N, C-alpha and C positions, 0 to 999 in steps of 0.2 A: 677742456669744458669751455664754453661758449653760453653768454646771455642765459645763464639760469637764475632766472630773478625770482621765481616764486618757489624757493627751498624752504620757506616755513610759512604756516599759517598765523602763527601767533607772534606776539611782540619780539620773542626771544628766538634767536635761529639757533639750531641745536649743530653742535662741531660735526664735522666730518672727518671721520678717521680714515687710515689707509686699509683695512680689512686686510684680505690674504695677499694682496699684491704689494703692499708697503715693502717688502724685503727686496722687491726687484724693479721697481719703478726708477729710472734712470733722468727722466725728463718729465716736469711737470709744466704744464703750460694752462693757466686760467686768465679769459677774457670776459671781461663784461660782466663780472660776478657780483650781484647782490649781496652784501654781508661777507665779503670776500675773506674776512678774517677766521670766518668759520671753517676755512679749509685749513686752517694752521696744522690741526693734528693731522690730517694727509701729508702735508709737506714735511713735517716734523718725525711724522713715522715710517717716512722714506727714507731709511739707511743709506740706500744706494744712489741716491740722487746725485745728480751731477751736474745738471743744469734745470735752472728756475725763471721761469717766465711769467710775470705778472702784468696784464695790460686792461687798465681802467676797471679795476675792482673797487668796491666801495667799501670804506672802512679805516680805522687807522692801523696800519700795519707795523708800527715800530715796534711794539711789543713781539708781535709774531717774526719779524726780523731778528729780535735778542734771542728768542728759543731756538730758532733756527739755527741761528749762528753757534750756539751752544751745542747742537743735538747732531747736527747733519755735517759732517766732517769732510764730504767728497765734492761739495760745489766746487766747481770749476767756471761755471756761467751763471750770472744774476742777470735778469734784462727787467726792469722796472720803468712802466709806462703809465702817466697821467695817473699818479697814485698819490693818496698820504701817507708820505714818508718823509722823514727830516732827517738831519743830521743824527738824530739818536739812532736810527735806522740805521745810517751809513755807519756810524760808529760798531755797530753788530754786524754789520757785514765786514768790515775790516777785520774781525776776528775768524773770517775764512781764510786761512793761511795759503790754501792752493789755489785760491780764485786767479782767473787768467782773462777773463772778458766779464766787464761790467758797463750796461746800457743803463743810463739815467736820461729818460726821455720825459721832458715835461712835468718833472717833480721841483716843484716851485718851492718846496722848503727845505731842499738842499742848498747847501752854502758851500765856500771854499774851507770852511771848518771841518766839515763831513770829508769832503774829498781828500784834504789831507790827513785827515785819520786813515782812511783807505790807503791813500798813497804811500804811507808809511808803514802800514801793515802787511800790504799784500805785493810781496816784493816780485812776485810773478805775473803780476798783471802784465798783460801784452797788448790787449784792446782795449781801448777807453771810447766809450760814444756817449757825448753829453749834448742835449738840446735843454737850453736855459730858458726856453719858452719866453714868456713874457717878462718875467723877474729877473734872470739872468744873474741869479745869488752867486754863481760859479762865474768867475772872472780869470783873467791872465793869470793872477796870483795863485790862483787854486792849479792852474796848468803848470805852472813853473814848479811847483812841488812836486807834481806828479812827473816831470822831467828829471827832477833831481833824486826822486826815490825808488823810480821803477824802471831800471837798466832793462829790461824787455821789452819795454813797449817798441810795437811796430806797427799800430794802428791806431790812430790817435783822431777824433773825429768830433772837435766842437762846433756847435751849431748854435750861433747867437744872433740876435734880431738887428735890423738895422739901427734901431735906436741905438744900439751900443757904440755903433762907429759914429755918431752926431755926439754923443757926450765925450 
């Protein structure tokens, strides 16, 4: 789904559930959604979900990530781009024990601490892309922990700003 801005006429958006497709959805990709957290029930109800992609969705997604990690056990790939997710969300993601691919793109509230938790708990992680954006709260220290704890890493792509090299 993409650019679904008018899902509610009132001040409170209604949750969107999985419906009959919930048992068979394996990939969910949500882009540029207003009140992105309203799609939490859809994600949580998709028990066969293997890949979750969330791009530029508004709303605080830390709570949703916690419930997703507790109830959706088959996730192997998570892509997060330009979201309000922090180390709390990364800690939740770290409970996805079979996670193999993680993309953190322009998530300025994510730090080395959250990445450390993921790397210590997601031992199957083989692909990690990080775009520190302008804040770069994930640094070499976080990547060193990934190297120590994730023996299956074959694709590590850190993107840092030019300013990082000046400091």
